[in-house]
PDB file of the backbone (N, CA, C, O) and the ligand in Angstrom, with CONECT records:
HET     ZN  A 101       1
ATOM      1  N   MET A   1      94.397  80.528  83.879  1.00  0.00           N
ATOM      2  CA  MET A   1      93.997  81.009  85.195  1.00  0.00           C
ATOM      3  C   MET A   1      92.810  82.038  84.999  1.00  0.00           C
ATOM      4  O   MET A   1      92.828  82.969  84.195  1.00  0.00           O
ATOM      5  N   HIS A   2      91.788  81.725  85.853  1.00  0.00           N
ATOM      6  CA  HIS A   2      90.657  82.626  85.817  1.00  0.00           C
ATOM      7  C   HIS A   2      90.663  83.666  86.920  1.00  0.00           C
ATOM      8  O   HIS A   2      90.706  83.315  88.099  1.00  0.00           O
ATOM      9  N   SER A   3      90.621  84.947  86.554  1.00  0.00           N
ATOM     10  CA  SER A   3      90.596  86.010  87.549  1.00  0.00           C
ATOM     11  C   SER A   3      89.500  86.899  87.230  1.00  0.00           C
ATOM     12  O   SER A   3      89.108  86.998  86.067  1.00  0.00           O
ATOM     13  N   SER A   4      88.932  87.612  88.260  1.00  0.00           N
ATOM     14  CA  SER A   4      87.883  88.562  88.090  1.00  0.00           C
ATOM     15  C   SER A   4      88.215  89.933  88.790  1.00  0.00           C
ATOM     16  O   SER A   4      88.876  89.956  89.828  1.00  0.00           O
ATOM     17  N   CYS A   5      87.764  91.008  88.226  1.00  0.00           N
ATOM     18  CA  CYS A   5      87.970  92.352  88.870  1.00  0.00           C
ATOM     19  C   CYS A   5      87.410  92.346  90.310  1.00  0.00           C
ATOM     20  O   CYS A   5      86.283  91.906  90.536  1.00  0.00           O
ATOM     21  N   PHE A   6      88.154  92.806  91.214  1.00  0.00           N
ATOM     22  CA  PHE A   6      87.638  92.762  92.589  1.00  0.00           C
ATOM     23  C   PHE A   6      86.539  93.723  92.728  1.00  0.00           C
ATOM     24  O   PHE A   6      85.698  93.552  93.610  1.00  0.00           O
ATOM     25  N   SER A   7      86.477  94.785  91.873  1.00  0.00           N
ATOM     26  CA  SER A   7      85.490  95.874  92.046  1.00  0.00           C
ATOM     27  C   SER A   7      84.120  95.553  91.246  1.00  0.00           C
ATOM     28  O   SER A   7      83.037  95.701  91.814  1.00  0.00           O
ATOM     29  N   CYS A   8      84.200  95.150  90.031  1.00  0.00           N
ATOM     30  CA  CYS A   8      83.024  95.017  89.218  1.00  0.00           C
ATOM     31  C   CYS A   8      82.693  93.504  88.855  1.00  0.00           C
ATOM     32  O   CYS A   8      81.615  93.119  88.403  1.00  0.00           O
ATOM     33  N   GLY A   9      83.771  92.735  89.121  1.00  0.00           N
ATOM     34  CA  GLY A   9      83.578  91.235  88.808  1.00  0.00           C
ATOM     35  C   GLY A   9      83.826  90.882  87.326  1.00  0.00           C
ATOM     36  O   GLY A   9      83.591  89.733  86.951  1.00  0.00           O
ATOM     37  N   SER A  10      84.270  91.772  86.501  1.00  0.00           N
ATOM     38  CA  SER A  10      84.556  91.523  85.173  1.00  0.00           C
ATOM     39  C   SER A  10      85.497  90.411  85.039  1.00  0.00           C
ATOM     40  O   SER A  10      86.477  90.329  85.780  1.00  0.00           O
ATOM     41  N   THR A  11      85.231  89.512  84.085  1.00  0.00           N
ATOM     42  CA  THR A  11      86.185  88.366  83.853  1.00  0.00           C
ATOM     43  C   THR A  11      86.809  88.364  82.490  1.00  0.00           C
ATOM     44  O   THR A  11      87.346  87.359  82.025  1.00  0.00           O
ATOM     45  N   ILE A  12      86.729  89.462  81.885  1.00  0.00           N
ATOM     46  CA  ILE A  12      87.418  89.656  80.540  1.00  0.00           C
ATOM     47  C   ILE A  12      88.964  89.710  80.768  1.00  0.00           C
ATOM     48  O   ILE A  12      89.556  90.747  81.067  1.00  0.00           O
ATOM     49  N   GLN A  13      89.552  88.509  80.599  1.00  0.00           N
ATOM     50  CA  GLN A  13      90.977  88.384  81.073  1.00  0.00           C
ATOM     51  C   GLN A  13      91.993  89.321  80.418  1.00  0.00           C
ATOM     52  O   GLN A  13      93.066  89.606  80.951  1.00  0.00           O
ATOM     53  N   SER A  14      91.572  89.802  79.176  1.00  0.00           N
ATOM     54  CA  SER A  14      92.621  90.695  78.459  1.00  0.00           C
ATOM     55  C   SER A  14      92.500  92.103  79.117  1.00  0.00           C
ATOM     56  O   SER A  14      93.371  92.943  78.888  1.00  0.00           O
ATOM     57  N   GLN A  15      91.482  92.370  79.898  1.00  0.00           N
ATOM     58  CA  GLN A  15      91.342  93.722  80.546  1.00  0.00           C
ATOM     59  C   GLN A  15      91.756  93.724  82.030  1.00  0.00           C
ATOM     60  O   GLN A  15      91.697  94.751  82.706  1.00  0.00           O
ATOM     61  N   ILE A  16      92.191  92.495  82.533  1.00  0.00           N
ATOM     62  CA  ILE A  16      92.401  92.436  83.913  1.00  0.00           C
ATOM     63  C   ILE A  16      93.930  92.409  84.213  1.00  0.00           C
ATOM     64  O   ILE A  16      94.691  91.686  83.572  1.00  0.00           O
ATOM     65  N   LYS A  17      94.311  93.164  85.138  1.00  0.00           N
ATOM     66  CA  LYS A  17      95.791  93.080  85.594  1.00  0.00           C
ATOM     67  C   LYS A  17      95.766  93.071  87.076  1.00  0.00           C
ATOM     68  O   LYS A  17      94.784  93.426  87.727  1.00  0.00           O
ATOM     69  N   THR A  18      96.948  92.628  87.615  1.00  0.00           N
ATOM     70  CA  THR A  18      97.071  92.471  89.056  1.00  0.00           C
ATOM     71  C   THR A  18      97.845  93.595  89.650  1.00  0.00           C
ATOM     72  O   THR A  18      99.009  93.791  89.300  1.00  0.00           O
ATOM     73  N   LEU A  19      97.249  94.344  90.535  1.00  0.00           N
ATOM     74  CA  LEU A  19      97.839  95.471  91.214  1.00  0.00           C
ATOM     75  C   LEU A  19      98.089  95.079  92.674  1.00  0.00           C
ATOM     76  O   LEU A  19      97.131  94.962  93.438  1.00  0.00           O
ATOM     77  N   TYR A  20      99.301  94.882  93.070  1.00  0.00           N
ATOM     78  CA  TYR A  20      99.667  94.596  94.459  1.00  0.00           C
ATOM     79  C   TYR A  20      98.822  93.431  94.977  1.00  0.00           C
ATOM     80  O   TYR A  20      98.353  93.440  96.115  1.00  0.00           O
ATOM     81  N   GLY A  21      98.645  92.451  94.136  1.00  0.00           N
ATOM     82  CA  GLY A  21      97.947  91.284  94.637  1.00  0.00           C
ATOM     83  C   GLY A  21      96.490  91.243  94.361  1.00  0.00           C
ATOM     84  O   GLY A  21      95.856  90.208  94.566  1.00  0.00           O
ATOM     85  N   TYR A  22      95.895  92.388  93.876  1.00  0.00           N
ATOM     86  CA  TYR A  22      94.464  92.392  93.598  1.00  0.00           C
ATOM     87  C   TYR A  22      94.174  92.437  92.118  1.00  0.00           C
ATOM     88  O   TYR A  22      94.892  93.133  91.400  1.00  0.00           O
ATOM     89  N   ASP A  23      93.187  91.754  91.619  1.00  0.00           N
ATOM     90  CA  ASP A  23      92.829  91.804  90.208  1.00  0.00           C
ATOM     91  C   ASP A  23      91.914  92.918  89.979  1.00  0.00           C
ATOM     92  O   ASP A  23      90.902  93.077  90.661  1.00  0.00           O
ATOM     93  N   VAL A  24      92.283  93.738  88.967  1.00  0.00           N
ATOM     94  CA  VAL A  24      91.403  94.956  88.662  1.00  0.00           C
ATOM     95  C   VAL A  24      91.300  95.056  87.061  1.00  0.00           C
ATOM     96  O   VAL A  24      92.266  94.777  86.351  1.00  0.00           O
ATOM     97  N   CYS A  25      90.186  95.433  86.593  1.00  0.00           N
ATOM     98  CA  CYS A  25      90.026  95.627  85.164  1.00  0.00           C
ATOM     99  C   CYS A  25      90.372  97.064  84.731  1.00  0.00           C
ATOM    100  O   CYS A  25      90.475  97.991  85.534  1.00  0.00           O
ATOM    101  N   SER A  26      90.539  97.175  83.427  1.00  0.00           N
ATOM    102  CA  SER A  26      91.074  98.453  82.840  1.00  0.00           C
ATOM    103  C   SER A  26      89.927  99.530  83.014  1.00  0.00           C
ATOM    104  O   SER A  26      90.262 100.715  83.034  1.00  0.00           O
ATOM    105  N   SER A  27      88.678  99.208  83.134  1.00  0.00           N
ATOM    106  CA  SER A  27      87.676 100.134  83.515  1.00  0.00           C
ATOM    107  C   SER A  27      87.623 100.657  84.900  1.00  0.00           C
ATOM    108  O   SER A  27      87.253 101.812  85.117  1.00  0.00           O
ATOM    109  N   CYS A  28      87.965  99.880  85.807  1.00  0.00           N
ATOM    110  CA  CYS A  28      87.886 100.200  87.234  1.00  0.00           C
ATOM    111  C   CYS A  28      89.172 100.878  87.628  1.00  0.00           C
ATOM    112  O   CYS A  28      89.119 101.791  88.451  1.00  0.00           O
ATOM    113  N   GLU A  29      90.369 100.492  87.089  1.00  0.00           N
ATOM    114  CA  GLU A  29      91.574 101.061  87.455  1.00  0.00           C
ATOM    115  C   GLU A  29      91.622 102.550  87.567  1.00  0.00           C
ATOM    116  O   GLU A  29      92.129 103.054  88.569  1.00  0.00           O
ATOM    117  N   PRO A  30      91.112 103.318  86.573  1.00  0.00           N
ATOM    118  CA  PRO A  30      91.176 104.777  86.635  1.00  0.00           C
ATOM    119  C   PRO A  30      90.273 105.298  87.764  1.00  0.00           C
ATOM    120  O   PRO A  30      90.452 106.455  88.144  1.00  0.00           O
ATOM    121  N   THR A  31      89.340 104.561  88.319  1.00  0.00           N
ATOM    122  CA  THR A  31      88.446 105.033  89.303  1.00  0.00           C
ATOM    123  C   THR A  31      89.034 104.762  90.680  1.00  0.00           C
ATOM    124  O   THR A  31      88.403 105.161  91.659  1.00  0.00           O
ATOM    125  N   LEU A  32      90.157 104.135  90.840  1.00  0.00           N
ATOM    126  CA  LEU A  32      90.746 103.871  92.119  1.00  0.00           C
ATOM    127  C   LEU A  32      91.289 104.994  92.791  1.00  0.00           C
ATOM    128  O   LEU A  32      91.395 104.982  94.017  1.00  0.00           O
ATOM    129  N   GLY A  33      91.683 106.074  92.027  1.00  0.00           N
ATOM    130  CA  GLY A  33      92.242 107.314  92.594  1.00  0.00           C
ATOM    131  C   GLY A  33      93.673 107.079  93.072  1.00  0.00           C
ATOM    132  O   GLY A  33      94.112 107.639  94.077  1.00  0.00           O
ATOM    133  N   LEU A  34      94.344 106.288  92.372  1.00  0.00           N
ATOM    134  CA  LEU A  34      95.815 106.023  92.724  1.00  0.00           C
ATOM    135  C   LEU A  34      96.598 107.381  92.313  1.00  0.00           C
ATOM    136  O   LEU A  34      96.443 107.977  91.247  1.00  0.00           O
ATOM    137  N   TYR A  35      97.405 107.727  93.286  1.00  0.00           N
ATOM    138  CA  TYR A  35      98.152 109.015  93.064  1.00  0.00           C
ATOM    139  C   TYR A  35      99.254 108.894  92.038  1.00  0.00           C
ATOM    140  O   TYR A  35      99.920 107.864  91.933  1.00  0.00           O
ATOM    141  N   LYS A  36      99.440 109.995  91.261  1.00  0.00           N
ATOM    142  CA  LYS A  36     100.619 110.085  90.384  1.00  0.00           C
ATOM    143  C   LYS A  36     101.821 110.481  91.259  1.00  0.00           C
ATOM    144  O   LYS A  36     101.673 111.055  92.338  1.00  0.00           O
ATOM    145  N   ASP A  37     103.061 110.137  90.727  1.00  0.00           N
ATOM    146  CA  ASP A  37     104.238 110.400  91.513  1.00  0.00           C
ATOM    147  C   ASP A  37     104.304 111.862  91.930  1.00  0.00           C
ATOM    148  O   ASP A  37     104.739 112.115  93.053  1.00  0.00           O
ATOM    149  N   ASP A  38     103.904 112.864  91.112  1.00  0.00           N
ATOM    150  CA  ASP A  38     103.965 114.232  91.508  1.00  0.00           C
ATOM    151  C   ASP A  38     103.125 114.551  92.686  1.00  0.00           C
ATOM    152  O   ASP A  38     103.464 115.383  93.529  1.00  0.00           O
ATOM    153  N   THR A  39     101.969 113.842  92.730  1.00  0.00           N
ATOM    154  CA  THR A  39     101.153 114.053  93.974  1.00  0.00           C
ATOM    155  C   THR A  39     101.737 113.468  95.151  1.00  0.00           C
ATOM    156  O   THR A  39     101.653 114.068  96.223  1.00  0.00           O
ATOM    157  N   ILE A  40     102.352 112.297  95.056  1.00  0.00           N
ATOM    158  CA  ILE A  40     102.996 111.664  96.184  1.00  0.00           C
ATOM    159  C   ILE A  40     104.179 112.498  96.622  1.00  0.00           C
ATOM    160  O   ILE A  40     104.440 112.568  97.823  1.00  0.00           O
ATOM    161  N   ARG A  41     104.939 113.158  95.691  1.00  0.00           N
ATOM    162  CA  ARG A  41     106.019 114.055  96.066  1.00  0.00           C
ATOM    163  C   ARG A  41     105.527 115.293  96.766  1.00  0.00           C
ATOM    164  O   ARG A  41     106.246 115.806  97.624  1.00  0.00           O
ATOM    165  N   LYS A  42     104.341 115.819  96.463  1.00  0.00           N
ATOM    166  CA  LYS A  42     103.743 116.925  97.138  1.00  0.00           C
ATOM    167  C   LYS A  42     103.328 116.443  98.610  1.00  0.00           C
ATOM    168  O   LYS A  42     103.496 117.177  99.584  1.00  0.00           O
ATOM    169  N   HIS A  43     102.813 115.248  98.700  1.00  0.00           N
ATOM    170  CA  HIS A  43     102.438 114.729  99.991  1.00  0.00           C
ATOM    171  C   HIS A  43     103.706 114.671 100.920  1.00  0.00           C
ATOM    172  O   HIS A  43     103.695 115.152 102.053  1.00  0.00           O
ATOM    173  N   ILE A  44     104.765 114.070 100.383  1.00  0.00           N
ATOM    174  CA  ILE A  44     106.043 113.917 101.133  1.00  0.00           C
ATOM    175  C   ILE A  44     106.554 115.366 101.584  1.00  0.00           C
ATOM    176  O   ILE A  44     106.968 115.563 102.726  1.00  0.00           O
ATOM    177  N   ALA A  45     106.498 116.319 100.653  1.00  0.00           N
ATOM    178  CA  ALA A  45     106.978 117.568 101.058  1.00  0.00           C
ATOM    179  C   ALA A  45     106.063 118.191 102.155  1.00  0.00           C
ATOM    180  O   ALA A  45     106.588 118.766 103.108  1.00  0.00           O
ATOM    181  N   SER A  46     104.833 118.102 102.058  1.00  0.00           N
ATOM    182  CA  SER A  46     103.942 118.576 103.062  1.00  0.00           C
ATOM    183  C   SER A  46     104.073 117.933 104.388  1.00  0.00           C
ATOM    184  O   SER A  46     103.981 118.557 105.445  1.00  0.00           O
ATOM    185  N   TYR A  47     104.301 116.613 104.289  1.00  0.00           N
ATOM    186  CA  TYR A  47     104.497 115.857 105.557  1.00  0.00           C
ATOM    187  C   TYR A  47     105.794 116.203 106.260  1.00  0.00           C
ATOM    188  O   TYR A  47     105.842 116.379 107.478  1.00  0.00           O
ATOM    189  N   GLU A  48     106.855 116.297 105.447  1.00  0.00           N
ATOM    190  CA  GLU A  48     108.119 116.579 106.013  1.00  0.00           C
ATOM    191  C   GLU A  48     108.185 117.972 106.555  1.00  0.00           C
ATOM    192  O   GLU A  48     108.924 118.219 107.507  1.00  0.00           O
ATOM    193  N   LYS A  49     107.402 118.949 105.961  1.00  0.00           N
ATOM    194  CA  LYS A  49     107.398 120.286 106.485  1.00  0.00           C
ATOM    195  C   LYS A  49     106.768 120.237 107.915  1.00  0.00           C
ATOM    196  O   LYS A  49     107.295 120.837 108.853  1.00  0.00           O
ATOM    197  N   LYS A  50     105.695 119.550 108.043  1.00  0.00           N
ATOM    198  CA  LYS A  50     104.982 119.457 109.420  1.00  0.00           C
ATOM    199  C   LYS A  50     105.979 118.778 110.379  1.00  0.00           C
ATOM    200  O   LYS A  50     105.973 119.016 111.586  1.00  0.00           O
ATOM    201  N   ARG A  51     106.800 117.958 109.815  1.00  0.00           N
ATOM    202  CA  ARG A  51     107.717 117.098 110.706  1.00  0.00           C
ATOM    203  C   ARG A  51     108.953 117.799 111.160  1.00  0.00           C
ATOM    204  O   ARG A  51     109.681 117.336 112.038  1.00  0.00           O
ATOM    205  N   GLU A  52     109.183 118.975 110.514  1.00  0.00           N
ATOM    206  CA  GLU A  52     110.463 119.713 110.790  1.00  0.00           C
ATOM    207  C   GLU A  52     110.645 120.030 112.278  1.00  0.00           C
ATOM    208  O   GLU A  52     111.735 119.921 112.840  1.00  0.00           O
ATOM    209  N   GLY A  53     109.470 120.447 112.913  1.00  0.00           N
ATOM    210  CA  GLY A  53     109.535 120.733 114.330  1.00  0.00           C
ATOM    211  C   GLY A  53     109.729 119.518 115.187  1.00  0.00           C
ATOM    212  O   GLY A  53     110.281 119.641 116.280  1.00  0.00           O
ATOM    213  N   VAL A  54     109.328 118.408 114.779  1.00  0.00           N
ATOM    214  CA  VAL A  54     109.315 117.198 115.582  1.00  0.00           C
ATOM    215  C   VAL A  54     110.020 116.073 114.836  1.00  0.00           C
ATOM    216  O   VAL A  54     109.388 115.121 114.378  1.00  0.00           O
ATOM    217  N   PRO A  55     111.359 116.201 114.722  1.00  0.00           N
ATOM    218  CA  PRO A  55     112.070 115.165 113.952  1.00  0.00           C
ATOM    219  C   PRO A  55     111.986 113.704 114.466  1.00  0.00           C
ATOM    220  O   PRO A  55     112.300 112.751 113.753  1.00  0.00           O
ATOM    221  N   GLU A  56     111.547 113.581 115.739  1.00  0.00           N
ATOM    222  CA  GLU A  56     111.362 112.241 116.286  1.00  0.00           C
ATOM    223  C   GLU A  56     110.179 111.472 115.737  1.00  0.00           C
ATOM    224  O   GLU A  56     110.046 110.254 115.848  1.00  0.00           O
ATOM    225  N   ASN A  57     109.316 112.304 115.123  1.00  0.00           N
ATOM    226  CA  ASN A  57     108.114 111.734 114.528  1.00  0.00           C
ATOM    227  C   ASN A  57     108.458 110.855 113.332  1.00  0.00           C
ATOM    228  O   ASN A  57     109.478 111.062 112.674  1.00  0.00           O
ATOM    229  N   PRO A  58     107.589 109.855 113.049  1.00  0.00           N
ATOM    230  CA  PRO A  58     107.940 108.938 111.949  1.00  0.00           C
ATOM    231  C   PRO A  58     108.107 109.623 110.554  1.00  0.00           C
ATOM    232  O   PRO A  58     107.426 110.605 110.261  1.00  0.00           O
ATOM    233  N   THR A  59     109.007 109.099 109.720  1.00  0.00           N
ATOM    234  CA  THR A  59     109.108 109.647 108.330  1.00  0.00           C
ATOM    235  C   THR A  59     107.866 109.385 107.544  1.00  0.00           C
ATOM    236  O   THR A  59     106.996 108.680 108.055  1.00  0.00           O
ATOM    237  N   TYR A  60     107.705 109.866 106.393  1.00  0.00           N
ATOM    238  CA  TYR A  60     106.596 109.600 105.478  1.00  0.00           C
ATOM    239  C   TYR A  60     106.541 108.100 105.232  1.00  0.00           C
ATOM    240  O   TYR A  60     105.471 107.500 105.337  1.00  0.00           O
ATOM    241  N   VAL A  61     107.650 107.497 104.913  1.00  0.00           N
ATOM    242  CA  VAL A  61     107.752 106.048 104.581  1.00  0.00           C
ATOM    243  C   VAL A  61     107.354 105.211 105.768  1.00  0.00           C
ATOM    244  O   VAL A  61     106.660 104.204 105.624  1.00  0.00           O
ATOM    245  N   GLN A  62     107.803 105.634 106.979  1.00  0.00           N
ATOM    246  CA  GLN A  62     107.347 104.850 108.157  1.00  0.00           C
ATOM    247  C   GLN A  62     105.804 105.059 108.498  1.00  0.00           C
ATOM    248  O   GLN A  62     105.144 104.152 109.004  1.00  0.00           O
ATOM    249  N   GLU A  63     105.304 106.225 108.212  1.00  0.00           N
ATOM    250  CA  GLU A  63     103.885 106.564 108.367  1.00  0.00           C
ATOM    251  C   GLU A  63     103.090 105.667 107.498  1.00  0.00           C
ATOM    252  O   GLU A  63     102.102 105.087 107.949  1.00  0.00           O
ATOM    253  N   VAL A  64     103.481 105.527 106.263  1.00  0.00           N
ATOM    254  CA  VAL A  64     102.732 104.729 105.258  1.00  0.00           C
ATOM    255  C   VAL A  64     102.843 103.210 105.601  1.00  0.00           C
ATOM    256  O   VAL A  64     101.899 102.446 105.397  1.00  0.00           O
ATOM    257  N   ASP A  65     104.012 102.810 106.121  1.00  0.00           N
ATOM    258  CA  ASP A  65     104.076 101.373 106.520  1.00  0.00           C
ATOM    259  C   ASP A  65     103.125 101.154 107.767  1.00  0.00           C
ATOM    260  O   ASP A  65     102.419 100.150 107.861  1.00  0.00           O
ATOM    261  N   TYR A  66     103.151 102.126 108.689  1.00  0.00           N
ATOM    262  CA  TYR A  66     102.386 102.057 109.927  1.00  0.00           C
ATOM    263  C   TYR A  66     100.795 101.894 109.566  1.00  0.00           C
ATOM    264  O   TYR A  66     100.048 101.050 110.062  1.00  0.00           O
ATOM    265  N   ARG A  67     100.456 102.837 108.640  1.00  0.00           N
ATOM    266  CA  ARG A  67      99.056 102.826 108.268  1.00  0.00           C
ATOM    267  C   ARG A  67      98.556 101.556 107.672  1.00  0.00           C
ATOM    268  O   ARG A  67      97.467 101.058 107.959  1.00  0.00           O
ATOM    269  N   LEU A  68      99.511 101.002 106.730  1.00  0.00           N
ATOM    270  CA  LEU A  68      99.125  99.663 106.108  1.00  0.00           C
ATOM    271  C   LEU A  68      98.980  98.622 107.169  1.00  0.00           C
ATOM    272  O   LEU A  68      98.090  97.777 107.068  1.00  0.00           O
ATOM    273  N   GLY A  69      99.844  98.636 108.226  1.00  0.00           N
ATOM    274  CA  GLY A  69      99.803  97.520 109.239  1.00  0.00           C
ATOM    275  C   GLY A  69      98.620  97.691 110.056  1.00  0.00           C
ATOM    276  O   GLY A  69      97.987  96.690 110.392  1.00  0.00           O
ATOM    277  N   ALA A  70      98.223  98.932 110.441  1.00  0.00           N
ATOM    278  CA  ALA A  70      97.072  99.161 111.264  1.00  0.00           C
ATOM    279  C   ALA A  70      95.825  98.776 110.490  1.00  0.00           C
ATOM    280  O   ALA A  70      94.935  98.137 111.053  1.00  0.00           O
ATOM    281  N   MET A  71      95.730  99.136 109.238  1.00  0.00           N
ATOM    282  CA  MET A  71      94.568  98.845 108.417  1.00  0.00           C
ATOM    283  C   MET A  71      94.355  97.277 108.244  1.00  0.00           C
ATOM    284  O   MET A  71      93.241  96.755 108.198  1.00  0.00           O
ATOM    285  N   GLU A  72      95.522  96.616 108.156  1.00  0.00           N
ATOM    286  CA  GLU A  72      95.525  95.107 108.026  1.00  0.00           C
ATOM    287  C   GLU A  72      94.915  94.500 109.385  1.00  0.00           C
ATOM    288  O   GLU A  72      94.113  93.567 109.341  1.00  0.00           O
ATOM    289  N   LYS A  73      95.310  95.038 110.511  1.00  0.00           N
ATOM    290  CA  LYS A  73      94.812  94.583 111.757  1.00  0.00           C
ATOM    291  C   LYS A  73      93.291  94.779 111.871  1.00  0.00           C
ATOM    292  O   LYS A  73      92.529  93.892 112.257  1.00  0.00           O
ATOM    293  N   THR A  74      92.901  96.057 111.491  1.00  0.00           N
ATOM    294  CA  THR A  74      91.425  96.373 111.584  1.00  0.00           C
ATOM    295  C   THR A  74      90.665  95.401 110.624  1.00  0.00           C
ATOM    296  O   THR A  74      89.639  94.841 111.011  1.00  0.00           O
ATOM    297  N   TYR A  75      91.149  95.213 109.424  1.00  0.00           N
ATOM    298  CA  TYR A  75      90.553  94.344 108.448  1.00  0.00           C
ATOM    299  C   TYR A  75      90.336  92.945 109.000  1.00  0.00           C
ATOM    300  O   TYR A  75      89.239  92.392 108.930  1.00  0.00           O
ATOM    301  N   ILE A  76      91.472  92.351 109.585  1.00  0.00           N
ATOM    302  CA  ILE A  76      91.464  91.039 110.110  1.00  0.00           C
ATOM    303  C   ILE A  76      90.446  90.907 111.285  1.00  0.00           C
ATOM    304  O   ILE A  76      89.736  89.908 111.400  1.00  0.00           O
ATOM    305  N   LEU A  77      90.406  91.997 112.184  1.00  0.00           N
ATOM    306  CA  LEU A  77      89.478  91.945 113.329  1.00  0.00           C
ATOM    307  C   LEU A  77      87.984  91.992 112.821  1.00  0.00           C
ATOM    308  O   LEU A  77      87.151  91.247 113.335  1.00  0.00           O
ATOM    309  N   LYS A  78      87.671  92.806 111.881  1.00  0.00           N
ATOM    310  CA  LYS A  78      86.332  92.853 111.323  1.00  0.00           C
ATOM    311  C   LYS A  78      85.957  91.538 110.661  1.00  0.00           C
ATOM    312  O   LYS A  78      84.846  91.029 110.814  1.00  0.00           O
ATOM    313  N   ARG A  79      86.954  90.987 109.895  1.00  0.00           N
ATOM    314  CA  ARG A  79      86.624  89.785 109.118  1.00  0.00           C
ATOM    315  C   ARG A  79      86.425  88.643 110.103  1.00  0.00           C
ATOM    316  O   ARG A  79      85.520  87.833 109.904  1.00  0.00           O
ATOM    317  N   LEU A  80      87.215  88.543 111.138  1.00  0.00           N
ATOM    318  CA  LEU A  80      87.055  87.504 112.134  1.00  0.00           C
ATOM    319  C   LEU A  80      85.708  87.591 112.776  1.00  0.00           C
ATOM    320  O   LEU A  80      85.065  86.561 112.978  1.00  0.00           O
ATOM    321  N   LYS A  81      85.229  88.821 113.121  1.00  0.00           N
ATOM    322  CA  LYS A  81      83.874  88.936 113.667  1.00  0.00           C
ATOM    323  C   LYS A  81      82.796  88.399 112.768  1.00  0.00           C
ATOM    324  O   LYS A  81      81.878  87.705 113.207  1.00  0.00           O
ATOM    325  N   LEU A  82      82.926  88.745 111.446  1.00  0.00           N
ATOM    326  CA  LEU A  82      81.895  88.303 110.553  1.00  0.00           C
ATOM    327  C   LEU A  82      81.955  86.836 110.277  1.00  0.00           C
ATOM    328  O   LEU A  82      80.929  86.176 110.115  1.00  0.00           O
ATOM    329  N   LEU A  83      83.198  86.305 110.222  1.00  0.00           N
ATOM    330  CA  LEU A  83      83.360  84.822 110.024  1.00  0.00           C
ATOM    331  C   LEU A  83      82.735  84.087 111.089  1.00  0.00           C
ATOM    332  O   LEU A  83      82.072  83.074 110.867  1.00  0.00           O
ATOM    333  N   HIS A  84      82.948  84.626 112.397  1.00  0.00           N
ATOM    334  CA  HIS A  84      82.345  84.001 113.606  1.00  0.00           C
ATOM    335  C   HIS A  84      80.897  84.058 113.476  1.00  0.00           C
ATOM    336  O   HIS A  84      80.259  83.031 113.706  1.00  0.00           O
ATOM    337  N   ILE A  85      80.268  85.174 113.120  1.00  0.00           N
ATOM    338  CA  ILE A  85      78.746  85.305 113.032  1.00  0.00           C
ATOM    339  C   ILE A  85      78.280  84.285 111.996  1.00  0.00           C
ATOM    340  O   ILE A  85      77.318  83.552 112.225  1.00  0.00           O
ATOM    341  N   GLN A  86      79.012  84.243 110.785  1.00  0.00           N
ATOM    342  CA  GLN A  86      78.634  83.373 109.709  1.00  0.00           C
ATOM    343  C   GLN A  86      78.666  81.867 110.241  1.00  0.00           C
ATOM    344  O   GLN A  86      77.764  81.073 109.974  1.00  0.00           O
ATOM    345  N   ASN A  87      79.716  81.561 110.969  1.00  0.00           N
ATOM    346  CA  ASN A  87      79.861  80.202 111.467  1.00  0.00           C
ATOM    347  C   ASN A  87      78.790  79.838 112.532  1.00  0.00           C
ATOM    348  O   ASN A  87      78.249  78.733 112.552  1.00  0.00           O
ATOM    349  N   ARG A  88      78.522  80.807 113.396  1.00  0.00           N
ATOM    350  CA  ARG A  88      77.444  80.552 114.457  1.00  0.00           C
ATOM    351  C   ARG A  88      76.094  80.475 113.857  1.00  0.00           C
ATOM    352  O   ARG A  88      75.244  79.755 114.379  1.00  0.00           O
ATOM    353  N   LEU A  89      75.836  81.174 112.786  1.00  0.00           N
ATOM    354  CA  LEU A  89      74.521  81.078 112.141  1.00  0.00           C
ATOM    355  C   LEU A  89      74.188  79.726 111.624  1.00  0.00           C
ATOM    356  O   LEU A  89      73.023  79.329 111.608  1.00  0.00           O
ATOM    357  N   LYS A  90      75.179  79.013 111.204  1.00  0.00           N
ATOM    358  CA  LYS A  90      75.044  77.610 110.708  1.00  0.00           C
ATOM    359  C   LYS A  90      74.488  76.714 111.862  1.00  0.00           C
ATOM    360  O   LYS A  90      73.711  75.788 111.629  1.00  0.00           O
ATOM    361  N   VAL A  91      74.931  77.038 113.142  1.00  0.00           N
ATOM    362  CA  VAL A  91      74.499  76.247 114.283  1.00  0.00           C
ATOM    363  C   VAL A  91      73.191  76.656 114.805  1.00  0.00           C
ATOM    364  O   VAL A  91      72.294  75.849 115.048  1.00  0.00           O
ATOM    365  N   ILE A  92      73.087  78.069 114.991  1.00  0.00           N
ATOM    366  CA  ILE A  92      71.889  78.658 115.667  1.00  0.00           C
ATOM    367  C   ILE A  92      70.660  78.441 114.842  1.00  0.00           C
ATOM    368  O   ILE A  92      69.595  78.168 115.396  1.00  0.00           O
ATOM    369  N   GLU A  93      70.762  78.555 113.480  1.00  0.00           N
ATOM    370  CA  GLU A  93      69.579  78.594 112.663  1.00  0.00           C
ATOM    371  C   GLU A  93      69.012  77.178 112.426  1.00  0.00           C
ATOM    372  O   GLU A  93      68.012  77.049 111.719  1.00  0.00           O
ATOM    373  N   LYS A  94      69.615  76.110 112.992  1.00  0.00           N
ATOM    374  CA  LYS A  94      69.148  74.755 112.729  1.00  0.00           C
ATOM    375  C   LYS A  94      68.035  74.386 113.674  1.00  0.00           C
ATOM    376  O   LYS A  94      67.510  73.275 113.605  1.00  0.00           O
TER     377      LYS A  94
HETATM  378 ZN    ZN A 101      86.294  96.259  87.148  1.00  0.00          ZN2+
END
């Protein structure tokens, strides 16, 4: 199987791993800014502290799920617009 780093395009297979469905090389992985567990725990604590006054607000887990869903919708919308332009260019430019 041939895979390439989504960020730099490297195809050195021994240095590429798959992270949540995306191929990334060992050089780019440290630049992604992925949080360590301790940082995530701090975020949870900070979030939950703000939420104390409004318990009906979403939990941290729900908030992360929501953000991922919203981001996915935005991504699809922007991609559809560009795909449409790309498709129309084939017709218009002839
Ligand atoms: Zn890379």
